[in-house]
N, C-alpha and C positions, 0 to 999 in steps of 0.2 A: 823716313819712317814717321807717320803721323802720331801725335799724342791723342789718345782716344779715351783717357780716363777709365781704363778697365779697372775692375775690382781685383786688385792684385792678390788678395787672399782667396780668390776663387779660381786660381790658375790650376791647370792640369796639363798632362803631357802624355803622348803615346808615340809608339814607333815600331817599326819592323826591323829585325835582324840587327845590324850595327846601330840602327835607330832605336831598337829596343834596349840594347846595352846603354846607349846614351840616355834613353828614357830613364833607366834605373839610376844613372848618375844625376841627371837633372832633378829627379824626384827626391833622392836621398839628400843631395847637397843643399837643395833649396826647399826642404820640407816645410819650412815655416809658412810658405805661401801656397803650398800644394794641397789640392783637394783629393787627388788620386792620380792613377796612372793606368795606361793600357800597354801591356807588354806582349808583343807578338813575336815569338821565336827569339828570345833573348835571355841572357843569364843574369845573375845577381850583380849588384854593385861591387866594383873592385874585383870582378871575377879574374881578371888577368894577373892578380896578385895571389892567386890560390896556392901555388906551390913555390917555395923559395928556391928549390933546386932547378927550376925552370926560369927562363926569361919571361918577361911580360908577354912578348909575342908568342912564345911557345905555349904558354897557358891559354892565350886568347884563341889560338887556332887549334888547340887540342882539347884541354880540359873544359873549355868554355863553349865548345861547338859540338863535337861528336866523340866523347870519351868512350873507351871500350867498356868500362864498368863505372858504377857510382864512386868507387874508391879512388879513381883517378880523375873524377869530374870536379866540379866546383867544390872547393874546400870550405864548406859552410861554416864550421866553427872558427876557422881562421878569418873568414870574411866578416863574421859577426864581431869578432874581437877587434879587428882593424876599424870597423865602422864605429864602434863605441869609443875607441881611442881617438879617432878623428873628431867625433862629436864632443868629447870632453875637452879637446884642445881648441875647439872653436873653428876648426877647418871646414866643418860642415854644420848644418843646422842640427838642433837637438833631435835625437831619435824619438823622443817622447811625442813629437808632432804626429807620428804615424798612427796613433791609437784610434782615431776616428775616420781614417781615410778609407776609400773604396778603390779596389784594384780589379782590372780585367786582365786575364792571362789566356793565351791561346797557343797551342802546339798541335800542328797537323800530324796525323799518323804517318803521312808519307814524307815528312820532312827529315831528311838525312843531313841537312846542313847544320842546323841547331836542333838537336834532338830533344825529345820529351824528357830524357834523363836530366838534361841541363835545366829545362823549365821546372821539373820537379824540385831540383835543388834551389831554384829561385823562390818557389813557393815555400819551401822550408825556411829559407833565409828571411823572407818577409814576415811569415807568421812568428818566427822566433824573435824577430826584431820588434814585434809589437803590433803588426796589422792583424786585427781579428780575422780568424778564418771565415767567419760569417760574412765578412765584408769583401771577400775575394771570390770572383767568378772565374773559375779555371776550366776552360774547355779543351779537352784533348781527345775527342772521339770523332773528329771530322777528318775524312780522308783527303787532307789538303797537303800540298807540297809546301815549299818554303816561299811564302808569299803573303801579301795583304789580301784579305778576302772581301769580295763584293758580291752583289747580286745582279751584276751586269753580264748578259750573255756574250757580249763582245770581248770579255776578258779571257785570259788563258784558262784552259780546263783545270778543274780543281786539283787533281793529284799531281800535276806537273811542277817541276822546279826549273823555270827558265825566265829570261827577261820578258817583260819588265817586272816580273815578280808581283803581279796583281792578278788574282785568280777568281774565277766564278765558281762559287760553292753554295748554291741555293740551299736553304733560304737565308744563309748567313749574310748579313750586311754589317761588316765589322765596325765601321765608323759609328753607326747607329748603336751597336752593342756597347762600344767603349764609352760613349757619352752617356748612355742610359745607366751604365754601372757606376761611373765616377760620380755622377750627380744624383744618385738614387735617393739620397737622404734629404733632398731639397724639394720633394714633391714630384708629381708626374713630369717626366721628360717627354716632350712632344715628338711625334714622328717627323721624319724629314720632309722638307718641301718637295714637291714634284720636280722642281728644277731650281737651280740656284738663281737668285735675283739680286744678290748684293754685288759689291765691287771687288774684283780681284786685282790687287795692286802689286806691281813690281817695286820693291823698296830697296834702298841703299843699305846693304848689309856690311859693306866694306868699312863704313864709318864706325862700326862697333867692334871691329877686329883688333885685339890688343897687339898682335904681331903679324908679320907677313908669313908666318909658318903654320897658320891654322888649317890650311887646306879647305877653307870655306870660300864660297863664291863671292863675287862682288855684290850680287843681288840675292835677296830672299823674296818670298811671296807672302802676301797678307790678304786674307779674305775678310771683308767688312760688310756685314748685313746692313741694310738701310736703317734698321732699328738701333744700330750701334754707332752711327755716325756722330751722335751728340753725347756719347759716353754712357756709362752705367752698365756695360756688359762684362762678361767673363772672358777669360783667355784660355784657349787650348792650343798647345804647341804640338804639331804633327811632324815627326821626324822620319824622313825616308830612310831606306836601307842602302846598302852598297849598290852601285850601278843604278841608282834611282833619282839622282839629282837632275835638275833641268838640263844640264849640259850633256846628259846621257839619254834621258827618255822624254825630254821636252816637258810639256805641262801635265803629263799623265798623273803623277802623284798628287799634285796640288789642285787638279781639276776633276779627276774622275774617281776618287776613292770614297766619296760620300760625305766627307766632313763638311763641305760647304752647305749642302742641303740641310744637314743637322744644325749648322750655325744659324741659318735663316729663321728657324722656328724655336730656337732656344737661347737667344741673346748671347751668342758666342762669337768672338773674333778668333779666327784661326791663323796662327803664324806658322809658316813653312820655312824654317831655316834651311840653308842649302850647303852641303859639303860637295866638293868636286875632286875629280882625280888629279893627282899631282905626283911628279917624280922628276928626277934629274938634279943637276947642280943647284944647290941653294934652295931646294924645295923638299918638303917632307915626302917620304915614300908612302904614297897612298894611291896606288894605281887604279883602284876600283871606286874611289870616291866614298869610302866608308867614314863613319863617324869614329872618333878616336876613343877606343876603350883599352888601349895598350901602351900609349905614350908617344906616338909618332909626332905629335904637335908640340911636345914639351920643349922649352927653351934650354933645359939641362938634360941631355940624353942619358947622362950617368945616373940621374935620379929623377926620372920623368914624373911630372905632375899632370895627370889627366883626370883626376878624381876629386879635387877639392875646388872650393870657390875661386881659387887663383888659376886653375887650369885654363888655357887659352880659349878653348871652345865653350866651356861652361861660362867663363867670364863674358864672352860675346853674347851668348843666349840671354844671360841675366841682364845685360845692358839693354838688349832689345825689349825685354819684359818691362824694365824700369821706364823706358821711353814710352811704351804703350800705356803705362799707368799714369803718366803725367796728364794733367787736366786738358781737356779739349780747348784749343786756342780759338 
């Protein structure tokens, strides 16, 4: 992983599905360095802790995905209370950091995997936690399935939910919209380049993993525009969803979703951390290669930590951020 002298206080994050849940975690836990977030089909921070009578996994796959009614969906009051408790304890950054951030949110009308009901709860959570409603762009009128949205005709038809979960829904170009929204307060955001001209690097992710139980791949991917090789750029972290890591769909998420073209024209480095499928003896049960928002990677299964700065996956991502922030050698 190269040291690129990124401006760490200009970091942002986005993701789809489990990557959106992880986006909520990265954004809330490390809010001191965050400019904003892009959440595509994902619930609020600590959603899997919504209801104490359920296990984390039961909440994650029920209340946090496709609840029957709002009353059994994400428990926003409980999640807000837990967030403030963790903030006061120093387990996550102060929630007061959120007051000037910008958020992009998207829920497709054909998405039955993570429904609009869950996204609505996330909107309530964020606004009640302190993100101004005026700073949130929430789109929920596009007939999209459960997918990241592009304007490429070669991608899956808009309303479907099927691998690789990258859909064509013109005129939406989601990477463009996310970057536009997050950095809206810093002047005009430039349109994407016609084609990516920077360097896409395979980098050693294994060196940043705190345990062997993270269900993260040995490698991550890093896109570095030519204008960022000598430092001074911002960092955006793009988190794939379940069944979207490179071991499942190859380079599609980190090459074809539009982030790299936005990076070229807006002085952004894009980090693509990678989760991978795992199961079997001595491995966490994560057969679809999802990011951990219910506790499978925790070293203490009886009291799993997947939501503080000490959580294995969050610790790994922060270590990569810190490395990228070191001065260019």
